[in-house]
N, C-alpha and C positions, 0 to 999 in steps of 0.2 A: 504493500500500500504506499509506503514511504516513496519508492521510485514513481509510482503513479502520480503521487501529489507533487514531485518534483517535475516531471514531465508536463503537467497541466501548468504549473507554475510558469515554465517558460514560455507555453503556448500563449498565456494571458499576457505575460510580459510583452512578446513581440506585437501581439493584437493592441496593445497599449503604446505601441510604436517605441518601446524600449529596445535596449541593444546590450551587448555583452561586453562593453568595454571595461567594466568595474571589475567584471570577473578575472579578467587578465591582471589586475593590480590587487587582488584581494589577498591579503596577508593575515592568516589566522595564528595564534599560538598553537604551538603543537600541531600545526595543520598536517604533518605527516602522519599523525596517528589514525586519523580516520580510515585511510587506505589499508593501513597494517591491521587494525582491529577486522575490518571486512574480511581481509585474506584469511586471518586466524579463524573467523566465523565460519567461513565457507569450507575451510580444510577440515575443521572438526564436523560440520555437517555431512561432508563427503566420507568420511572415514570412520565415525563412531559406531556404525553398525557392525562394521568388519573387524574391529578392534576392540575386545571387551574392556581392556583397561581403560582406553581413551573414552569409550561408552560410559563407564563408571564415573569418571571424572568430568565428563564434558558439562555438566550442570555448574560446577565450579568455574570452569573455563568460561562459560557465558556470563556468569556473575562478574568475574573480573574484567571482561570485556565492557560490560555496562558501566562499572565502577570508573574505568579509565575513560569511557566516552562522556560520562557525566562531569568528570574534572575538566576534560577538553571544553565542554559547554560552559562551564562556570568561569574559566579563563578567558572565554570569548563572549562573555554575557552582554557586553556593551552593544554587540550587533544585534539590530532589529529583529525581532522574532525568535532570538536565541533562548529567551526567559521561558517562553511557550514550548519551544523544542526540549528545554530542559526538563520542564513538567511532565510533558508526554513521556520523554524517556524515563523519568523517575517513577512514574505511574507504572509502567512496565517492568522496570526493575524490581520495585517493591513487591509486585505479585509474584514475579518470578524467584526472588530471593526467598520468599515465604513458601515456596513450593518446589524446593530441590533444584533450582536453577532453571525450571521450565516454564514456559507459558501455558497455563490452562486453557484448553479450548471446549467450548460448548459442544457436546456430542449433538444436541438438538440442532444447533447452528451449523454443525459440520455436514449434516444431512444434505445440505445443497452442494457438496462437493463430490467427486467421484466416489463410489461405493467403497473401494479399496482403501480409501484415505482412513475410513473409520476402523478398519480391522488393523492396519498399520499403527494407527494412534492408540489402540487398546493394547496391542501385543508387543510392539517393538519402540525403540527409540526413533522420533521423528523429528529431525532438526532439534528445535530447542521447545518442542510441545508437548503436552501431557493432556490427557482427558480430563476434563473438569467433573469432578464427582462431589457428593456430599461434604467430604473432609477437606476440600480444597479451602485453602485461606484466601480471603478477599477475591473470591470468584468473579465478581462483577467487574473487577479490572481486567479480566482475561479477554480471550477473543470470544467474544459473545455476539458481535453485531455481524449478521451475515449480509452480503452484498452481492446481488445476482442482476439479471437482465432488468432493465436495459444496458447496465454497466458492462462494459466489454469484458472484464475479467471477474469471475466469479471467485469470492474469497471472503475470509472472517477476519475481522478486525478488533482492536480494543478502543476503549476510551482514550487512552494513553497514545494511540496511533493517530486517532482524529486530531488530537490537540497538536501532537508533533507535527502533522501535516499543515496545519494552520499556521504553525510557527514558521516552517520551512517555506511556506507561500509567501508570507509577509517578508521574510529576509530576501528572497529572489527578486520580489516585486521591488523592494528598496533597491538592490543592486541593479536592476535593469532599466528602473524609471526615476528613481529618486536620488541615488549615489551622485556626487558631484561630477565624477567621471561620465557617466552616463549622460548627465545633463549637458555638459561640455560637447560630447558628441552629437547630441540632437541639435545643440544651437548651431554647431558647425555646418550640420547638413541643412539646416534651416536657411543658414546664410548664403550657402552655395546655391540653393534652391531659388533665392531671391535674386542672386547675382544672373542666374540662367534666364530670368523671364525678361 
């Protein structure tokens, strides 16, 4: 869902006649850590079912990834939208930390997905997810919101995902439309257009 929100943000930014000039000048503290955390998470996801030891500790790895991600957001909190991104990530982190490092998924909501997903969710490790049951802590913060047609991609999201996407949307809109570098680019293009008339 996060990637969907980012793509939508760029589309809206271009519709608002924004540009990506500010992205080239973007400097974030610990900016290198995001791609590193993504690689770690994808690696664990790919290998955890084939390696027993990795599967047993993967929950702790996901928690560590979230903690480092939260530190990254705190250090860059002055950026527009980052406070909301932090809140969204924190809500996901809390429910995962209280449930063994896994995001609880509502089986009822998951009924919109492929039938095999429910079986895997109940019987095996599936990425960083686990079935939401009666003993789940703070289950309402888990993946309980189903999204299906007319949305092009069927999926289940959490309250934290929604808040995180709103924050990412605001940040990208700022970069593409309101950032000083974006405004200079728009002004330059406007002046060129005026000279051509």
